[in-house]
TIRO-2110 file (N, C-alpha, C; in Angstrom, 1 decimal):
// TIRO-2110
0.9, -1.2, 0.0, N, 1, A
0.0, 0.0, 0.0, CA, 1, A
0.9, 1.2, 0.0, C, 1, A
0.6, 2.2, -0.9, N, 2, A
1.3, 3.4, -0.9, CA, 2, A
0.3, 4.6, -0.8, C, 2, A
0.8, 5.7, -0.4, N, 3, A
-0.1, 6.9, -0.3, CA, 3, A
0.7, 8.1, -0.6, C, 3, A
-0.1, 9.2, -1.0, N, 4, A
0.5, 10.5, -1.2, CA, 4, A
-0.1, 11.5, -0.3, C, 4, A
0.6, 12.5, 0.1, N, 5, A
0.1, 13.6, 0.9, CA, 5, A
-0.7, 14.5, 0.0, C, 5, A
-1.5, 15.3, 0.6, N, 6, A
-2.3, 16.3, -0.1, CA, 6, A
-1.4, 17.3, -0.8, C, 6, A
-1.8, 17.8, -1.9, N, 7, A
-1.0, 18.7, -2.7, CA, 7, A
-1.4, 20.2, -2.4, C, 7, A
-1.4, 20.6, -1.1, N, 8, A
-1.8, 21.9, -0.8, CA, 8, A
-0.7, 22.9, -1.1, C, 8, A
-1.1, 24.1, -1.5, N, 9, A
-0.2, 25.1, -1.9, CA, 9, A
-0.4, 26.3, -1.0, C, 9, A
0.7, 27.0, -0.8, N, 10, A
0.7, 28.2, 0.1, CA, 10, A
-0.4, 29.2, -0.3, C, 10, A
-0.7, 29.3, -1.5, N, 11, A
-1.7, 30.3, -2.0, CA, 11, A
-3.1, 30.0, -1.4, C, 11, A
-3.3, 28.7, -1.1, N, 12, A
-4.6, 28.3, -0.6, CA, 12, A
-4.9, 29.0, 0.8, C, 12, A
-3.8, 29.4, 1.5, N, 13, A
-4.0, 30.0, 2.8, CA, 13, A
-4.3, 31.5, 2.8, C, 13, A
-4.3, 32.1, 1.6, N, 14, A
-4.6, 33.5, 1.5, CA, 14, A
-6.1, 33.7, 1.8, C, 14, A
-6.4, 34.7, 2.7, N, 15, A
-7.8, 34.9, 3.1, CA, 15, A
-8.4, 35.9, 2.0, C, 15, A
-9.6, 35.6, 1.6, N, 16, A
-10.2, 36.4, 0.5, CA, 16, A
-11.6, 36.9, 1.0, C, 16, A
-12.1, 37.9, 0.2, N, 17, A
-13.4, 38.4, 0.4, CA, 17, A
-14.1, 38.2, -0.9, C, 17, A
-15.0, 37.2, -1.0, N, 18, A
-15.8, 36.9, -2.2, CA, 18, A
-17.2, 36.7, -1.8, C, 18, A
-18.1, 37.3, -2.6, N, 19, A
-19.5, 37.0, -2.4, CA, 19, A
-20.0, 36.3, -3.7, C, 19, A
-20.5, 35.1, -3.5, N, 20, A
-21.0, 34.2, -4.6, CA, 20, A
-22.5, 34.3, -4.7, C, 20, A
-23.0, 34.6, -5.9, N, 21, A
-24.5, 34.8, -6.0, CA, 21, A
-24.9, 34.0, -7.2, C, 21, A
-26.0, 33.3, -7.1, N, 22, A
-26.7, 32.6, -8.2, CA, 22, A
-25.7, 31.8, -9.0, C, 22, A
-25.0, 30.9, -8.4, N, 23, A
-24.0, 30.0, -9.0, CA, 23, A
-24.2, 28.6, -8.7, C, 23, A
-23.6, 27.7, -9.4, N, 24, A
-23.7, 26.3, -9.1, CA, 24, A
-22.4, 25.9, -8.4, C, 24, A
-22.4, 24.7, -7.7, N, 25, A
-21.2, 24.1, -7.1, CA, 25, A
-20.1, 24.0, -8.2, C, 25, A
-20.5, 23.6, -9.3, N, 26, A
-19.5, 23.4, -10.4, CA, 26, A
-18.8, 24.7, -10.7, C, 26, A
-19.5, 25.8, -10.8, N, 27, A
-18.9, 27.1, -11.1, CA, 27, A
-18.0, 27.6, -10.0, C, 27, A
-18.4, 27.4, -8.7, N, 28, A
-17.5, 27.8, -7.6, CA, 28, A
-16.3, 27.0, -7.6, C, 28, A
-16.4, 25.7, -7.6, N, 29, A
-15.2, 24.8, -7.5, CA, 29, A
-14.3, 25.1, -8.7, C, 29, A
-14.9, 25.2, -9.9, N, 30, A
-14.1, 25.4, -11.1, CA, 30, A
-13.3, 26.7, -11.0, C, 30, A
-14.0, 27.8, -10.6, N, 31, A
-13.3, 29.1, -10.5, CA, 31, A
-12.1, 29.0, -9.5, C, 31, A
-12.3, 28.4, -8.4, N, 32, A
-11.2, 28.3, -7.4, CA, 32, A
-10.1, 27.4, -8.0, C, 32, A
-10.5, 26.3, -8.6, N, 33, A
-9.5, 25.4, -9.1, CA, 33, A
-8.6, 26.1, -10.2, C, 33, A
-9.2, 26.9, -11.1, N, 34, A
-8.5, 27.5, -12.1, CA, 34, A
-7.6, 28.6, -11.6, C, 34, A
-8.0, 29.2, -10.4, N, 35, A
-7.2, 30.2, -9.8, CA, 35, A
-5.8, 29.7, -9.4, C, 35, A
-5.7, 28.4, -9.2, N, 36, A
-4.5, 27.7, -8.8, CA, 36, A
-3.9, 26.8, -9.8, C, 36, A
-4.4, 26.8, -11.0, N, 37, A
-3.9, 26.0, -12.1, CA, 37, A
-4.2, 24.5, -11.8, C, 37, A
-5.3, 24.2, -11.1, N, 38, A
-5.7, 22.9, -10.8, CA, 38, A
-6.9, 22.5, -11.7, C, 38, A
-7.1, 21.2, -11.9, N, 39, A
-8.2, 20.6, -12.7, CA, 39, A
-9.3, 20.3, -11.7, C, 39, A
-10.5, 20.9, -11.9, N, 40, A
-11.6, 20.5, -11.0, CA, 40, A
-12.2, 19.1, -11.3, C, 40, A
-12.4, 18.3, -10.3, N, 41, A
-13.0, 17.0, -10.4, CA, 41, A
-14.2, 17.0, -9.4, C, 41, A
-15.4, 17.1, -9.9, N, 42, A
-16.6, 17.2, -9.1, CA, 42, A
-17.5, 16.1, -9.3, C, 42, A
-18.0, 15.5, -8.3, N, 43, A
-19.0, 14.4, -8.4, CA, 43, A
-20.2, 15.0, -9.2, C, 43, A
-20.7, 14.1, -10.1, N, 44, A
-21.8, 14.6, -10.9, CA, 44, A
-23.0, 15.0, -10.1, C, 44, A
-23.3, 14.3, -9.0, N, 45, A
-24.5, 14.6, -8.2, CA, 45, A
-24.4, 15.9, -7.5, C, 45, A
-23.2, 16.5, -7.5, N, 46, A
-23.0, 17.8, -6.8, CA, 46, A
-22.9, 19.0, -7.8, C, 46, A
-22.6, 18.7, -9.0, N, 47, A
-22.3, 19.8, -10.0, CA, 47, A
-23.4, 20.8, -10.1, C, 47, A
-24.6, 20.4, -10.2, N, 48, A
-25.7, 21.3, -10.6, CA, 48, A
-26.4, 21.9, -9.4, C, 48, A
-25.9, 21.6, -8.2, N, 49, A
-26.6, 22.2, -7.0, CA, 49, A
-26.4, 23.7, -7.0, C, 49, A
-27.5, 24.4, -6.9, N, 50, A
-27.5, 25.9, -7.0, CA, 50, A
-27.2, 26.5, -5.6, C, 50, A
-26.4, 27.5, -5.7, N, 51, A
-26.1, 28.3, -4.5, CA, 51, A
-26.6, 29.7, -4.7, C, 51, A
-27.7, 30.1, -4.0, N, 52, A
-28.3, 31.4, -4.1, CA, 52, A
-27.3, 32.5, -3.7, C, 52, A
-26.7, 32.3, -2.5, N, 53, A
-25.8, 33.3, -1.9, CA, 53, A
-24.8, 32.6, -0.9, C, 53, A
-23.6, 32.9, -1.0, N, 54, A
-22.6, 32.4, -0.1, CA, 54, A
-21.5, 33.5, 0.0, C, 54, A
-21.1, 33.8, 1.3, N, 55, A
-20.1, 34.8, 1.5, CA, 55, A
-18.8, 34.1, 2.0, C, 55, A
-17.7, 34.5, 1.4, N, 56, A
-16.4, 34.0, 1.8, CA, 56, A
-15.7, 35.2, 2.4, C, 56, A
-15.8, 35.4, 3.7, N, 57, A
-15.4, 36.6, 4.4, CA, 57, A
-14.1, 36.3, 5.2, C, 57, A
-13.0, 36.9, 4.8, N, 58, A
-11.7, 36.7, 5.5, CA, 58, A
-11.5, 35.2, 5.7, C, 58, A
-11.7, 34.4, 4.6, N, 59, A
-11.6, 33.0, 4.6, CA, 59, A
-10.8, 32.5, 3.4, C, 59, A
-9.9, 31.6, 3.7, N, 60, A
-9.1, 31.0, 2.5, CA, 60, A
-10.0, 30.2, 1.6, C, 60, A
-9.6, 30.0, 0.4, N, 61, A
-10.4, 29.2, -0.6, CA, 61, A
-10.6, 27.8, 0.0, C, 61, A
-9.6, 27.2, 0.5, N, 62, A
-9.7, 25.8, 1.0, CA, 62, A
-10.7, 25.8, 2.2, C, 62, A
-10.6, 26.7, 3.1, N, 63, A
-11.6, 26.8, 4.2, CA, 63, A
-13.0, 26.9, 3.7, C, 63, A
-13.2, 27.8, 2.7, N, 64, A
-14.5, 28.0, 2.1, CA, 64, A
-15.0, 26.8, 1.5, C, 64, A
-14.2, 26.1, 0.7, N, 65, A
-14.6, 24.9, 0.0, CA, 65, A
-14.9, 23.8, 1.0, C, 65, A
-14.1, 23.7, 2.1, N, 66, A
-14.4, 22.7, 3.1, CA, 66, A
-15.7, 22.9, 3.8, C, 66, A
-16.0, 24.2, 4.1, N, 67, A
-17.3, 24.6, 4.7, CA, 67, A
-18.4, 24.2, 3.8, C, 67, A
-18.3, 24.6, 2.5, N, 68, A
-19.3, 24.3, 1.6, CA, 68, A
-19.5, 22.7, 1.4, C, 68, A
-18.4, 22.0, 1.4, N, 69, A
-18.5, 20.5, 1.3, CA, 69, A
-19.2, 19.9, 2.5, C, 69, A
-18.9, 20.4, 3.7, N, 70, A
-19.5, 19.9, 4.9, CA, 70, A
-21.0, 20.1, 4.9, C, 70, A
-21.5, 21.2, 4.4, N, 71, A
-22.9, 21.5, 4.3, CA, 71, A
-23.6, 20.6, 3.3, C, 71, A
-22.9, 20.1, 2.3, N, 72, A
-23.4, 19.2, 1.3, CA, 72, A
-23.2, 17.7, 1.5, C, 72, A
-22.5, 17.4, 2.6, N, 73, A
-22.1, 16.0, 2.9, CA, 73, A
-21.0, 15.5, 2.0, C, 73, A
-20.2, 16.4, 1.5, N, 74, A
-19.1, 16.1, 0.5, CA, 74, A
-17.8, 16.3, 1.2, C, 74, A
-16.7, 16.0, 0.5, N, 75, A
-15.4, 16.3, 0.9, CA, 75, A
-14.6, 17.0, -0.2, C, 75, A
-13.6, 17.7, 0.2, N, 76, A
-12.8, 18.4, -0.8, CA, 76, A
-11.3, 18.3, -0.4, C, 76, A
-10.5, 18.1, -1.4, N, 77, A
-9.0, 18.0, -1.2, CA, 77, A
-8.3, 18.3, -2.5, C, 77, A
-7.0, 18.4, -2.5, N, 78, A
-6.2, 18.6, -3.6, CA, 78, A
-5.3, 17.4, -3.7, C, 78, A
-5.3, 16.7, -4.9, N, 79, A
-4.5, 15.5, -5.1, CA, 79, A
-4.0, 15.5, -6.6, C, 79, A
-2.7, 15.4, -6.7, N, 80, A
-2.1, 15.2, -8.0, CA, 80, A
-2.6, 16.2, -9.1, C, 80, A
-2.6, 17.5, -8.6, N, 81, A
-3.0, 18.6, -9.6, CA, 81, A
-4.5, 18.7, -9.8, C, 81, A
-5.3, 18.0, -9.0, N, 82, A
-6.7, 18.0, -9.2, CA, 82, A
-7.4, 18.6, -7.9, C, 82, A
-8.4, 19.4, -8.0, N, 83, A
-9.2, 19.9, -6.9, CA, 83, A
-10.4, 19.0, -6.9, C, 83, A
-10.5, 18.1, -5.9, N, 84, A
-11.6, 17.2, -5.8, CA, 84, A
-12.7, 17.7, -4.9, C, 84, A
-13.9, 17.6, -5.4, N, 85, A
-15.1, 18.0, -4.6, CA, 85, A
-16.1, 16.8, -4.8, C, 85, A
-16.1, 15.9, -3.9, N, 86, A
-16.7, 14.6, -4.2, CA, 86, A
-17.5, 14.1, -3.0, C, 86, A
-18.4, 13.1, -3.2, N, 87, A
-19.1, 12.4, -2.2, CA, 87, A
-18.2, 11.3, -1.6, C, 87, A
-18.1, 11.2, -0.3, N, 88, A
-17.2, 10.2, 0.2, CA, 88, A
-17.9, 8.8, 0.2, C, 88, A
-17.0, 7.8, 0.1, N, 89, A
-17.5, 6.4, 0.4, CA, 89, A
-18.4, 5.8, -0.6, C, 89, A
-18.5, 6.4, -1.8, N, 90, A
-19.5, 5.8, -2.8, CA, 90, A
-18.9, 4.7, -3.7, C, 90, A
-17.6, 4.5, -3.6, N, 91, A
-17.0, 3.5, -4.4, CA, 91, A
-16.9, 3.9, -5.9, C, 91, A
-17.0, 5.2, -6.1, N, 92, A
-16.9, 5.7, -7.5, CA, 92, A
-16.0, 6.9, -7.5, C, 92, A
-15.4, 7.2, -8.7, N, 93, A
-14.5, 8.3, -8.8, CA, 93, A
-15.4, 9.6, -9.1, C, 93, A
-14.7, 10.7, -9.3, N, 94, A
-15.4, 12.0, -9.5, CA, 94, A
-16.3, 12.0, -10.7, C, 94, A
-16.0, 11.1, -11.7, N, 95, A
-16.9, 11.0, -12.8, CA, 95, A
-18.0, 10.1, -12.7, C, 95, A
-18.1, 9.4, -11.5, N, 96, A
-19.2, 8.5, -11.2, CA, 96, A
-18.9, 7.1, -11.7, C, 96, A
-17.7, 6.8, -12.2, N, 97, A
-17.3, 5.5, -12.6, CA, 97, A
-16.9, 4.6, -11.4, C, 97, A
-17.3, 3.3, -11.4, N, 98, A
-16.9, 2.5, -10.2, CA, 98, A
-15.4, 2.3, -10.1, C, 98, A
-15.0, 2.4, -8.8, N, 99, A
-13.6, 2.1, -8.6, CA, 99, A
-13.3, 0.6, -8.7, C, 99, A
-12.1, 0.2, -9.2, N, 100, A
-11.8, -1.2, -9.2, CA, 100, A
-11.6, -1.8, -7.8, C, 100, A
-12.0, -3.0, -7.7, N, 101, A
-11.7, -3.7, -6.4, CA, 101, A
-10.5, -4.6, -6.5, C, 101, A
-9.8, -4.8, -5.4, N, 102, A
-8.6, -5.6, -5.4, CA, 102, A
-8.5, -6.2, -4.0, C, 102, A
-7.8, -7.3, -3.9, N, 103, A
-7.5, -8.0, -2.6, CA, 103, A
-6.2, -7.5, -2.1, C, 103, A
-6.1, -7.3, -0.8, N, 104, A
-4.9, -7.0, -0.2, CA, 104, A
-4.5, -8.2, 0.7, C, 104, A
-3.3, -8.7, 0.4, N, 105, A
-2.9, -9.9, 1.2, CA, 105, A
-1.6, -9.5, 2.0, C, 105, A
-1.6, -10.1, 3.2, N, 106, A
-0.4, -9.8, 4.0, CA, 106, A
0.7, -10.7, 3.6, C, 106, A
1.9, -10.1, 3.3, N, 107, A
3.0, -10.9, 2.8, CA, 107, A
4.2, -11.0, 3.9, C, 107, A
4.1, -10.1, 4.9, N, 108, A
5.1, -10.2, 5.9, CA, 108, A
4.6, -9.6, 7.2, C, 108, A
5.3, -10.0, 8.3, N, 109, A
4.9, -9.4, 9.6, CA, 109, A
3.8, -10.1, 10.2, C, 109, A
END
């Protein structure tokens, strides 16, 4: 088993003042992703959720996305140049395709 740490960037810690009006989750996540040169990966079931109004007041982009994700039962993170905004534990990737299954066997210890 191998793992990679989150690809967080210092710019994500900059606090911003943004007021979002009449937008979708896809538009918000995509705008933030493009600000950092990341590719947005959003679960299909989240993309078209409408946001009437949300204020990002003295809040970093990552804090804002995390707060928005928690309200929607989602998670957000940066991995391998992608900004993920996805539903957890569904056994599917951001595009809704099933994840492959595989067996893990203990070989030592």
